[in-house]
FIVOKE-661451 format. One line per 4 residues: their letters; for each residue x, y, z of C-alpha. Coordinates in Angstrom, 3 decimals. Example, Ala and Ser with C-alpha at 12.3 -4.5 7.8 and 13.67 -1.06 7.14 Angstrom:
% FIVOKE-661451
AS	12.300/-4.500/7.800  13.670/-1.060/7.140
END
This chain:
% FIVOKE-661451
MYEE	143.326/60.694/-9.329  143.924/63.740/-11.525  142.688/65.362/-14.729  144.738/66.524/-17.702
LLQR	143.802/68.186/-20.978  146.176/66.549/-23.453  147.752/68.922/-25.962  148.051/67.866/-29.569
RLGS	151.558/68.393/-30.918  153.069/67.227/-34.184  149.879/65.450/-35.112  149.357/63.369/-31.966
YELV	148.624/63.325/-28.253  151.051/61.944/-25.710  149.973/60.380/-22.412  153.029/60.378/-20.141
TSLR	153.174/58.345/-16.899  156.209/58.689/-14.638  157.550/55.343/-13.413  160.084/56.240/-10.736
PLQL	159.531/54.140/-7.575  163.211/54.786/-6.684  163.721/51.109/-5.902  163.123/47.711/-7.435
VSRL	159.657/46.537/-6.437  158.131/43.070/-6.342  154.980/44.120/-8.151  154.873/46.951/-10.661
SLDV	151.825/47.244/-12.898  150.555/49.988/-15.195  147.148/49.592/-16.847  145.990/52.274/-19.295
TIVD	142.559/52.400/-20.947  141.991/55.002/-23.665  138.476/55.768/-24.881  137.470/58.583/-27.214
QAPI	134.306/59.596/-28.982  136.259/59.900/-32.230  138.095/56.894/-33.694  141.558/56.425/-32.177
VDLE	144.337/56.000/-34.749  148.086/55.493/-34.881  148.448/54.389/-31.263  151.976/53.384/-30.309
VLPL	154.016/52.896/-27.153  157.379/54.694/-27.250  160.635/53.592/-25.639  160.934/54.624/-21.998
RGEK	161.908/58.273/-21.894  164.430/59.606/-19.393  168.063/60.134/-18.541  170.601/57.390/-17.846
ITAK	168.427/54.505/-19.003  170.417/51.554/-20.288  167.523/49.884/-22.110  167.588/49.844/-25.868
SEVP	165.363/52.173/-27.881  162.490/49.755/-28.163  159.020/49.217/-26.765  159.307/48.472/-23.009
ITTA	159.429/44.774/-22.271  156.125/43.044/-21.254  154.103/45.831/-22.929  150.791/44.544/-24.336
VTNE	148.350/46.534/-26.498  144.786/45.499/-27.372  141.917/47.235/-29.162  138.242/46.345/-29.165
NNVW	135.531/48.678/-30.452  137.746/51.772/-30.146  138.666/50.898/-26.549  142.452/50.637/-26.360
KVTF	144.164/48.954/-23.430  147.889/49.077/-22.704  149.553/47.111/-19.898  153.110/47.162/-18.573
SPNI	154.090/44.877/-15.688  157.816/44.041/-15.487  159.080/41.756/-12.732  162.118/42.618/-10.603
VQQA	164.606/41.086/-13.033  163.086/42.947/-15.969  163.103/46.196/-13.993  166.798/45.720/-13.156
KIST	167.617/45.366/-16.839  166.116/48.820/-17.379  167.480/50.516/-14.264  168.900/49.229/-10.993
NGVL	167.897/52.292/-8.948  164.166/52.130/-9.640  164.102/55.100/-12.021  162.495/53.558/-15.082
GDFV	161.583/56.855/-16.739  158.433/58.034/-18.507  156.063/55.508/-20.052  154.736/57.293/-23.159
IRYD	151.680/56.388/-25.239  151.244/58.374/-28.424  148.051/58.414/-30.476  145.754/60.587/-32.542
VQRD	142.025/60.721/-33.266  140.126/61.217/-36.498  138.684/64.729/-36.420  136.206/66.213/-38.854
TGIG	138.429/67.650/-41.554  136.219/70.720/-41.973  134.901/72.680/-39.048  136.183/70.186/-36.463
DIQV	134.408/68.213/-33.733  131.994/69.624/-31.156  130.854/67.923/-27.963  127.796/69.143/-26.030
LNGH	126.977/68.261/-22.434  125.013/69.890/-19.607  124.646/73.281/-21.254  128.302/73.600/-22.311
FVHY	130.207/72.817/-25.490  133.814/72.198/-26.471  135.036/72.655/-30.033  138.166/70.882/-31.338
FAPK	139.560/72.418/-34.534  142.554/70.720/-36.179  142.582/71.207/-39.965  145.194/69.546/-42.135
DLPV	146.084/69.046/-45.773  146.364/72.799/-46.339  149.141/74.587/-48.237  151.977/75.684/-45.962
VPKN	152.189/79.427/-45.354  155.679/80.906/-45.964  157.393/82.203/-42.834  159.827/84.979/-42.050
VVFV	161.961/83.931/-39.103  164.837/85.537/-37.219  166.832/83.219/-34.953  168.308/85.079/-31.951
IDSS	170.900/82.852/-30.231  172.703/83.425/-26.921  176.481/83.084/-27.358  177.532/84.294/-23.889
ASML	180.174/82.485/-21.817  177.571/80.447/-19.922  176.689/78.636/-23.181  180.159/77.084/-23.325
GKKM	180.351/73.323/-23.736  177.356/71.003/-23.998  174.722/73.749/-24.385  176.358/75.307/-27.417
RQTK	177.153/71.938/-29.028  173.546/70.820/-28.750  172.251/74.216/-29.905  174.435/74.124/-33.018
DALF	173.361/70.564/-33.785  169.698/71.573/-33.571  170.190/74.669/-35.731  171.883/72.641/-38.467
TILR	168.801/70.385/-38.576  166.421/73.359/-38.536  168.230/74.946/-41.470  167.711/71.776/-43.499
DLRP	163.973/71.966/-42.734  163.522/75.510/-44.063  161.316/75.639/-47.173  162.308/77.427/-50.393
ADHF	159.669/80.154/-49.850  160.867/80.964/-46.310  163.004/83.991/-45.430  165.394/83.953/-42.459
NFIS	168.303/85.560/-40.625  170.527/84.842/-37.610  171.623/86.988/-34.676  174.056/85.993/-31.945
FSNR	174.462/88.028/-28.774  176.740/88.239/-25.764  178.345/91.583/-24.783  177.503/92.756/-28.269
VKVW	174.955/91.805/-30.897  176.137/90.293/-34.171  173.902/89.980/-37.274  174.642/87.368/-39.914
QPDG	173.032/89.336/-42.796  172.897/93.046/-41.790  170.944/93.949/-44.929  167.926/91.926/-43.855
LVLA	166.220/88.556/-44.252  167.259/86.316/-47.128  165.507/83.569/-49.051  166.143/79.975/-47.944
TPLN	168.221/79.015/-50.986  170.844/76.229/-50.775  173.632/78.825/-50.966  172.185/80.959/-48.136
IRDA	171.626/77.868/-45.982  175.275/76.830/-46.515  176.520/80.295/-45.498  174.247/80.305/-42.418
KKFI	175.761/76.993/-41.286  179.218/78.587/-41.474  178.004/81.453/-39.266  176.618/79.012/-36.699
YTLI	179.743/76.862/-36.749  181.978/79.844/-35.904  179.976/80.907/-32.824  182.269/80.966/-29.783
PNGG	180.687/81.531/-26.333  182.118/84.476/-24.385  181.067/87.599/-22.504  177.784/88.630/-20.859
TNID	174.111/88.536/-21.891  172.553/91.514/-23.709  168.976/90.292/-24.044  167.401/93.693/-24.671
GAIQ	169.857/94.621/-27.413  169.350/91.282/-29.190  165.554/91.579/-29.165  165.675/95.164/-30.401
TGSA	167.988/94.204/-33.267  165.913/91.195/-34.296  162.678/93.194/-34.148  164.147/95.940/-36.296
LLRD	165.199/93.372/-38.913  161.676/91.938/-39.117  159.964/95.364/-39.106  162.136/96.618/-41.940
YLSD	161.514/93.459/-43.942  157.745/93.606/-43.454  157.607/97.294/-44.394  159.309/96.619/-47.735
PDTG	156.740/96.997/-50.568  158.140/93.878/-52.221  157.367/91.723/-49.194  154.262/89.610/-49.654
PNSV	151.562/90.304/-47.029  150.518/86.675/-46.686  153.203/85.118/-44.539  153.867/84.327/-40.886
SLII	156.608/86.289/-39.139  158.317/85.263/-35.914  161.424/85.529/-33.762  162.867/82.402/-32.132
FLTD	164.852/83.558/-29.111  167.153/81.220/-27.143  169.121/81.958/-23.972  170.458/80.179/-20.892
GRPT	170.836/83.140/-18.563  169.637/86.449/-17.227  170.276/89.930/-18.641  173.691/91.208/-17.504
IGET	174.599/93.719/-20.237  172.644/96.810/-21.329  169.118/96.998/-19.962  168.795/94.489/-17.110
QSAS	165.377/95.342/-15.620  162.732/92.859/-16.757  159.913/95.428/-16.835  161.927/97.731/-19.090
ILGN	162.957/94.868/-21.379  159.325/93.809/-21.740  158.208/97.378/-22.446  160.943/97.850/-25.039
TRSA	159.975/94.533/-26.644  156.307/95.522/-26.948  157.292/98.811/-28.550  159.646/97.084/-30.970
VQEK	157.251/94.306/-31.986  154.237/96.614/-32.507  151.975/93.539/-32.729  153.401/92.768/-36.189
FCIF	154.937/89.382/-35.388  155.312/86.799/-32.606  158.204/85.899/-30.320  158.861/82.299/-29.323
TIGI	161.295/81.875/-26.433  163.431/78.968/-25.246  165.197/78.826/-21.892  168.017/76.322/-21.316
GNDV	169.308/75.294/-17.903  168.629/76.280/-14.317  169.906/79.876/-14.348  167.566/81.260/-16.989
DYRL	165.047/83.996/-16.140  162.100/81.855/-17.161  159.486/84.360/-16.009  160.971/86.993/-18.323
LELM	160.890/84.588/-21.271  157.341/83.501/-20.437  156.054/87.071/-20.315  157.941/88.014/-23.472
ALEN	156.253/85.198/-25.399  152.875/85.735/-23.754  152.757/89.442/-24.575  153.782/88.833/-28.171
CGMT	151.504/85.950/-29.283  154.195/83.316/-28.904  154.974/80.253/-26.802  157.821/79.427/-24.458
RRIS	159.664/76.191/-23.742  161.907/75.332/-20.822  164.749/72.854/-21.261  166.294/71.489/-18.084
EEAN	170.031/71.193/-17.517  169.903/67.383/-17.806  167.618/67.199/-20.856  168.665/66.559/-24.430
ASAM	168.562/70.166/-25.592  169.222/69.266/-29.219  166.213/66.962/-29.485  163.942/69.383/-27.622
LKGF	164.988/72.321/-29.804  164.297/70.318/-32.940  160.930/69.247/-31.564  159.975/72.798/-30.609
YSEI	160.830/74.112/-34.048  158.892/71.258/-35.652  155.798/72.408/-33.764  155.977/75.959/-35.127
GTPL	157.848/75.372/-38.360  154.786/74.615/-40.498  152.154/77.372/-40.268  148.929/76.534/-42.100
LSDI	146.642/79.401/-41.125  146.869/82.920/-39.732  144.309/85.330/-38.232  141.892/82.562/-37.241
RINY	138.470/83.698/-36.018  135.854/81.283/-34.685  132.301/82.607/-34.377  129.125/81.029/-33.031
TQNS	125.446/81.988/-33.235  124.946/85.271/-31.420  122.826/85.138/-28.262  123.089/81.321/-28.221
VGYV	126.480/81.036/-26.538  128.203/82.935/-23.767  131.483/83.082/-21.878  133.366/81.602/-24.809
TQSL	137.066/81.048/-24.227  139.683/82.431/-26.622  138.297/82.332/-30.155  140.788/84.586/-32.002
FTNY	144.187/83.068/-32.781  147.197/84.586/-34.513  148.485/81.375/-36.094  147.654/77.707/-36.474
FNGS	150.566/75.306/-36.928  150.321/71.902/-38.563  149.793/69.056/-36.108  148.491/71.258/-33.292
EIVV	144.904/71.839/-32.211  142.669/74.768/-31.320  140.256/74.101/-28.446  137.386/76.509/-27.706
AGKL	134.747/76.016/-25.014  131.698/77.979/-23.933  128.246/77.923/-22.430  125.004/77.446/-24.329
TDRS	122.788/80.277/-23.089  119.824/78.917/-25.057  119.533/75.263/-24.084  116.343/74.860/-26.078
AESL	118.072/75.742/-29.347  117.960/72.989/-31.952  121.156/74.000/-33.730  124.268/76.162/-33.535
HVQV	125.833/77.986/-36.462  129.642/77.779/-36.422  131.902/79.803/-38.695  135.697/79.758/-38.951
TASN	137.545/82.353/-41.009  141.313/82.364/-41.564  144.029/83.321/-44.021  146.166/80.850/-45.920
NDRL	148.783/82.396/-48.180  146.824/84.750/-50.412  143.490/83.046/-49.692  140.776/83.916/-47.220
ITME	139.284/80.632/-46.017  135.762/80.469/-44.578  134.335/77.280/-43.113  130.867/77.109/-41.633
TVVP	128.237/74.594/-40.689  125.054/74.181/-38.674  125.572/71.852/-35.723  122.587/69.781/-34.458
LRRL	122.849/70.412/-30.720  120.360/67.860/-29.451  121.882/65.036/-31.457  125.359/65.981/-30.255
QAET	124.105/66.158/-26.667  122.645/62.651/-26.972  125.820/61.311/-28.597  128.064/62.844/-25.932
EKHV	125.880/61.525/-23.106  125.922/58.045/-24.642  129.686/58.148/-25.061  130.295/59.379/-21.508
KAAT	128.086/56.653/-20.071  129.802/53.933/-22.077  133.296/55.252/-21.397  132.632/55.543/-17.671
AVVG	131.416/51.949/-17.574  134.465/50.673/-19.464  137.086/52.657/-17.545  135.298/52.476/-14.193
SGVT	135.272/48.693/-14.205  139.042/48.640/-13.886  139.686/51.355/-11.304  140.215/50.898/-7.600
QGWG	137.073/50.329/-5.594  135.589/53.618/-4.404  136.913/55.648/-7.324  134.138/54.649/-9.704
SSLG	131.678/57.263/-8.420  134.339/59.996/-8.524  135.250/59.030/-12.079  131.583/59.104/-13.099
SVAA	131.074/62.540/-11.551  134.086/63.986/-13.367  133.120/62.382/-16.684  129.541/63.644/-16.452
DFVQ	130.801/67.238/-16.260  133.929/66.943/-18.380  132.830/69.493/-21.013  132.071/72.054/-18.329
RVWG	135.400/71.304/-16.646  137.269/71.766/-19.934  135.593/75.174/-20.164  136.625/75.937/-16.591
FLSV	140.206/74.806/-17.191  140.606/76.937/-20.318  139.013/79.913/-18.555  141.409/79.599/-15.618
KEGL	144.395/79.418/-17.974  143.197/82.544/-19.759  142.811/84.290/-16.416  146.339/83.338/-15.378
RARL	147.734/84.596/-18.682  145.783/87.835/-18.368  147.125/88.204/-14.827  150.693/87.939/-16.109
RSRS	149.970/90.500/-18.837  148.271/92.984/-16.482  149.738/96.497/-16.480  148.388/97.778/-13.151
SRER	147.917/96.395/-9.652  144.152/96.894/-9.924  143.968/94.943/-13.173  146.178/92.251/-11.715
EEQT	143.968/91.980/-8.624  140.821/91.656/-10.764  142.363/88.922/-12.894  143.683/87.181/-9.787
QQAT	140.260/87.176/-8.150  138.490/85.884/-11.262  141.010/83.081/-11.781  140.889/82.200/-8.078
NLSL	137.087/82.048/-8.067  137.064/79.678/-11.019  139.837/77.562/-9.507  137.854/77.194/-6.291
TFRF	134.623/76.463/-8.144  136.150/73.588/-10.093  138.624/72.603/-7.342  141.630/73.155/-9.604
LTPL	145.079/73.324/-8.045  146.651/76.429/-9.617  149.314/78.984/-8.635  146.485/80.840/-6.886
THMV	145.092/77.974/-4.794  146.395/75.589/-2.174  145.621/71.936/-1.646  144.824/71.320/2.024
LDQP	145.002/67.783/3.423  142.726/67.244/6.430  141.992/64.380/8.749  139.152/62.101/7.565
HPLT	135.830/63.911/7.898  132.236/62.734/7.433  131.732/65.196/4.599  132.890/63.913/1.209
QASV	133.498/67.409/-0.170  134.752/70.583/1.451  132.136/73.260/1.958  132.662/76.452/0.007
APPT	131.603/78.543/2.993  130.832/76.678/6.250  127.898/77.777/8.427  128.561/80.252/11.196
PGAA	129.721/78.464/14.378  126.929/78.372/16.894  124.217/79.299/14.376  121.315/76.988/13.718
SPAN	121.977/75.183/10.470  118.927/74.351/8.314  118.535/70.718/7.343  119.986/69.697/4.012
ELPA	116.622/68.310/2.992  113.298/69.894/3.856  110.109/67.990/4.749  107.069/67.878/2.521
ADDE	105.770/71.180/1.196  102.895/71.379/3.669  105.346/71.050/6.565  108.117/73.297/5.302
SPQK	109.267/76.118/7.545  111.460/78.557/5.624  112.343/80.862/8.521  109.719/83.161/10.077
PDGN	105.983/83.394/9.275  105.963/87.194/9.467  107.649/87.565/6.110  111.115/88.280/7.513
LSGP	113.594/85.690/6.338  116.550/85.586/8.677  119.401/83.161/8.947  123.157/82.830/8.775
VSSL	124.755/84.115/5.608  128.454/83.653/4.940  130.332/86.046/2.699  132.591/84.256/0.220
SSRT	135.812/86.122/-0.523  138.607/84.872/-2.737  142.224/85.785/-2.180  145.476/84.542/-3.565
GKAE	145.997/80.975/-2.464  143.005/80.584/-0.149  139.313/81.134/0.371  138.084/82.684/3.597
SEPL	134.613/83.026/5.034  133.557/85.957/7.183  130.296/85.173/8.998  127.538/87.741/9.052
RKSI	123.814/87.750/9.622  121.214/89.397/7.390  117.485/89.826/7.700  115.517/90.109/4.461
SISK	111.979/91.502/4.418  109.849/90.258/1.555  106.380/90.982/0.301  103.620/88.485/-0.286
TSAD	103.977/88.909/-4.070  105.146/85.481/-5.083  104.866/82.345/-7.222  105.120/79.206/-5.127
GDPH	103.729/75.697/-5.037  101.670/74.383/-7.938  102.410/77.261/-8.949  100.155/79.523/-6.871
FVVE	100.621/83.214/-7.680  99.985/85.865/-5.023  100.082/89.609/-5.711  100.016/92.144/-2.888
FPLS	98.687/95.665/-3.559  99.813/97.705/-0.518  98.148/100.977/-1.578  94.828/99.245/-2.179
KLTV	95.267/97.029/0.899  94.258/94.041/-1.214  95.814/90.699/-2.083  94.979/88.884/-5.319
CFNI	95.836/85.292/-6.212  95.637/83.066/-9.280  96.966/79.794/-10.699  98.799/79.100/-13.957
NGEP	98.255/75.596/-15.318  101.242/75.419/-17.632  102.906/72.438/-19.244  106.060/70.707/-17.968
GDVL	109.070/72.310/-19.621  107.364/75.689/-20.090  109.449/78.703/-19.117  107.299/81.498/-17.686
RLVS	108.232/85.162/-17.664  107.822/86.344/-14.061  109.475/89.779/-14.208  110.379/91.589/-17.425
DHRY	112.188/94.926/-17.099  115.131/94.307/-19.417  114.812/97.612/-21.300  114.785/99.793/-18.220
SGVT	116.407/98.355/-15.109  118.078/95.575/-17.113  116.493/92.803/-15.011  114.535/89.750/-16.188
VNGR	113.297/86.777/-14.149  112.093/83.509/-15.729  111.022/80.200/-14.203  110.967/76.698/-15.711
LVGA	108.157/74.267/-14.863  108.532/70.600/-14.019  105.611/68.184/-13.964  104.380/65.722/-11.353
PAPP	101.350/63.398/-11.174  98.349/64.763/-9.330  97.628/63.181/-5.914  94.703/60.762/-5.582
GSHK	91.322/62.462/-5.598  92.595/65.662/-7.197  90.591/67.382/-9.908  93.848/68.023/-11.796
KQRT	95.527/65.586/-14.125  99.008/66.832/-13.207  100.830/69.371/-11.092  103.572/71.743/-12.149
YFSS	106.246/73.394/-10.042  109.220/75.688/-10.651  112.317/73.520/-11.010  114.665/76.420/-11.804
VAVV	114.542/80.208/-11.693  116.875/82.475/-13.691  117.668/86.111/-12.968  119.296/87.912/-15.897
MDRP	121.025/91.239/-15.271  122.259/93.404/-18.127  123.956/96.299/-16.316  126.766/97.204/-16.013
HRAY	127.517/93.911/-17.797  125.541/90.780/-18.612  125.231/88.306/-15.756  123.090/85.199/-15.277
IEVT	121.981/83.590/-12.032  120.335/80.174/-12.256  118.833/78.709/-9.079  117.787/75.071/-8.701
PTKV	116.911/73.182/-5.499  120.498/71.911/-5.302  122.784/74.655/-6.651  123.150/78.295/-7.669
ILDG	125.121/79.085/-10.831  126.480/82.607/-11.296  127.763/83.414/-14.760  129.262/86.857/-15.259
RDRI	132.828/87.932/-15.706  133.647/84.659/-13.997  131.648/81.563/-13.105  130.826/80.380/-9.613
VLPC	128.713/77.420/-8.517  127.334/77.446/-4.965  125.671/74.370/-3.433  122.289/75.091/-1.881
HATA	122.912/72.909/1.165  125.734/75.183/2.382  125.520/78.766/3.591  127.487/81.208/1.439
AVDS	127.367/84.625/-0.186  128.954/86.289/-3.205  129.024/90.078/-3.623  130.085/92.189/-6.578
DRLS	129.613/95.809/-7.589  125.854/95.621/-8.342  125.055/91.970/-7.740  124.805/90.007/-4.505
VAVV	123.777/86.377/-4.046  123.303/84.929/-0.554  122.460/81.292/0.191  121.049/80.191/3.541
GGAN	121.836/76.509/3.458  118.818/74.341/2.735  116.414/77.286/3.104  116.557/80.131/0.600
VTVT	118.560/82.123/-1.909  118.478/85.940/-2.031  119.493/87.770/-5.229  120.033/91.528/-4.845
VGGN	120.622/93.846/-7.811  121.857/97.384/-7.338  120.723/97.581/-3.731  117.106/98.395/-4.650
ISFV	115.937/95.147/-6.310  115.844/91.845/-4.460  114.283/88.442/-4.999  114.057/85.604/-2.468
ILLH	113.844/82.033/-3.735  112.697/79.384/-1.261  114.176/75.890/-1.555  111.577/73.133/-1.200
RYKN	113.165/69.694/-0.919  111.551/66.443/0.199  113.357/63.958/2.370  111.216/61.044/1.212
PSPY	109.138/62.349/-1.707  105.958/60.610/-2.736  105.374/59.880/-6.434  103.450/63.149/-6.872
QRDH	106.008/65.380/-5.111  108.960/67.162/-6.729  111.771/69.252/-5.322  110.922/72.777/-6.383
LGFY	111.329/76.509/-5.769  109.202/79.373/-4.517  109.810/82.849/-5.930  109.178/85.979/-3.820
IGNS	109.788/89.641/-4.613  111.676/91.271/-1.754  112.325/94.798/-3.003  110.908/96.189/-6.251
AGLS	111.917/99.852/-5.809  114.469/99.610/-8.628  112.037/98.107/-11.154  110.536/100.615/-13.574
PRCH	106.819/101.472/-13.964  107.057/99.750/-17.378  107.969/96.451/-15.731  105.957/93.480/-16.960
GLLG	105.691/89.710/-16.580  103.183/87.570/-14.721  104.128/89.299/-11.456  105.987/92.376/-12.653
QFLH	102.974/93.951/-14.396  101.216/94.529/-11.029  104.070/96.099/-9.060  102.999/99.689/-9.804
EEVG	99.245/99.148/-10.163  96.268/99.805/-7.905  93.087/97.742/-7.865  89.608/97.978/-6.448
VAPL	86.849/95.476/-5.542  83.141/95.907/-6.297  80.534/93.419/-4.969  78.185/91.631/-7.336
PALP	74.608/92.915/-7.404  73.244/89.571/-6.130  74.749/86.651/-4.187  74.314/83.036/-5.247
APGD	71.026/81.417/-4.299  70.972/78.995/-1.353  72.125/75.579/-2.372  74.365/76.872/-5.165
AGDL	78.091/76.145/-5.052  78.911/79.553/-3.659  82.633/78.822/-3.378  82.859/78.313/-7.130
NPTA	80.826/81.300/-8.291  82.319/84.811/-8.331  81.274/87.012/-5.423  82.872/90.276/-6.600
FLKV	84.497/92.087/-9.474  88.106/93.219/-9.365  88.875/96.476/-11.202  92.302/96.172/-12.867
KERS	93.491/98.479/-15.660  89.901/99.343/-16.597  89.036/95.634/-16.745  86.448/93.880/-14.568
VPVV	87.621/90.489/-13.362  85.227/88.110/-11.561  86.853/86.879/-8.354  86.051/84.732/-5.341
RKSR	87.386/84.876/-1.796  90.045/82.283/-0.928  92.857/81.596/1.504  96.414/80.793/0.435
RIYG	99.423/79.587/2.396  102.740/81.289/1.666  106.286/81.272/3.039  106.394/77.492/2.799
GKQS	103.020/76.964/4.411  103.775/78.924/7.594  101.426/81.824/6.930  97.927/82.031/5.471
VDCW	96.768/85.032/3.478  93.216/85.897/2.408  93.039/86.846/-1.246  90.693/87.479/-4.163
FARN	91.097/84.530/-6.527  90.905/84.923/-10.336  90.181/81.683/-12.181  90.878/80.338/-15.680
NAEK	94.635/81.009/-15.732  94.083/84.600/-14.559  91.926/85.423/-17.572  91.281/89.206/-17.782
LIDG	93.503/89.757/-14.735  96.773/89.536/-16.662  97.478/91.330/-19.929  96.733/88.933/-22.771
RYED	96.755/85.181/-22.170  99.136/83.172/-20.023  100.612/81.621/-23.207  101.995/85.091/-24.006
YVTA	104.309/84.692/-21.013  105.870/81.405/-22.170  109.440/82.183/-23.299  111.852/80.374/-25.593
HLFD	114.429/79.480/-22.908  115.388/80.175/-19.335  117.683/83.127/-20.133  115.405/84.771/-22.708
TGNT	115.107/88.552/-22.227  112.694/89.221/-25.106  110.189/91.992/-24.543  106.643/91.042/-23.587
NNA	103.965/92.992/-25.425  102.522/95.301/-22.766  98.863/95.336/-23.688
END
């Protein structure tokens, strides 16, 4: 089982399946089911693709194609005799299915799922942008024979495909560099095309390989042409560079060649590179294209170089747009993959993915700006997020049911899990690819190490096999998934599921949370865990349970408590210090029925807690009873049942499996989040979280929020002048006044259990949603979404 993000080329996708059993087999069967949210069009099965296949260029025998309600099924099941007619050695070749989908012709299609989005942008029916192209062709001795014949054949075809508005030139290089038109680029007139064919026909391979000299000459031709006042500014300029070897003449050091190329290009045009054969310095060509907004293509020794060269040029030969910028509503999205593109070629596709930081948003504004010839094109729309979320969920469910019914037993659940998170995984895949490209482009060892670590972290998070990770095959193990950081050997491991809230025991009742914490470190090719043990001291200031708020005033030697009876789905501001320390903490409520005999109609608990940090860069930490999501310069997901830790310059997150999560900011701010999970929950119980403030030294005196507003305050208690008369409900009537910020708050003495029920604390209880105790009303602390950092009005 594997995943692949199909690339759209020349107006279609290709699904390629290798059929090479290396022998004739009694039963060979290929079943393909293709489902897409958009209508599937132009589906066709191509002739088997490969070398030394004797079958005719026709659809493979026994192939059957059916379509019902946009569900396409393709089957191929040749018997031994039919296989032998194709190939007697069991190498049938590649079974290729080509198809396209109907995209929105304007802004494109957007899919939304689980807080992430993916945007497919593939415009068509636009005027073609003229191009200025310099072909730089290797004519060294190693090109002798088949390589040069196929290269010439491809170039003759490419010349016929040039448009009348295009400008072009040719350069050949071996020991020396030869320019077809030394005076510069010429218009693609029939006469110039005829003369160019003569130049190509007379190329004779000999000598060495002067790659640096050829690139410098081609770049100078394009620079001079673009600097001419008569040259129109609205065109696409590029170099197509082809070689089969390594630099042997002139500058031969790759680093120097790349530096010279960057200086020569000056970010004014792109370089597209093609490497033929097994002796080519492919890494040099890859970096050359990568650093200069181009693409690279590798052609093996056995491949049909002529056909592949023609196909490569067809991909880049029809530019439709340049300087493409894709923008989304500010503050609604984050961690967006590449959204600025130099060129868009006809038949290709731009894919952008990101995270929705405001999941409660109803809509998303999308704007695309680009240049086409002398026009500036702007496309924009407002996307209904909730409707798209519902549509994507419906499609994923239906597609999983259709495809899952035909897969091998046991794979259905894996397929469903992957499909349910496919948008997020597309985002992760694109982010990893960007990290790998940035790693190749890095100029210093420090920059390279940073990019390596970020790409490795993402690869491990999504379990992607990349050049930075290894796939390890173990003996069968009871666990279905590998732990990110296994518990320390010999340490007591907390249970994956905790008992009911009244019986929970999150570590010690003295307020010191201790347990095994594993440090997660990512290195090239592997992840290692270095066990360590930490002890975290926390205060009684907390929001836990239904939710029961407790505030400790150490200077006053008093503890105050109150309840907030919010609504399910409300997000409450717990700590608000965004302007000063850059830290905000919010918690989302989930509802549950009240137990029998309760005076409440419903209960509410914290189902997720978010810590937002704004310095030195924006980072989000979202904690749920099952996982911790860290979104910063890279994205990491930690399961709550395993012990692990992640440290960065100012941010540290430590998970004690099945017990608690500690978030530390800057060394002087820490929060501890208890994990309350039920093994066999009753109808009125919900898995939930408890939030405790560990260290508030780094929070400013201007800090606010339901808990934050009391961190730097002192309070006093004054008794009432008279006690309730005998027979009155004394436990319901106030017995004292609490002096808070020049306000008098009636309170009553109560006892609260904290730290998961393991410790009781006596406190002064303020009723009616903490009326008069908190600034304003509790509704003032309800925020728009979990990552909202808006400023609370400090009354």
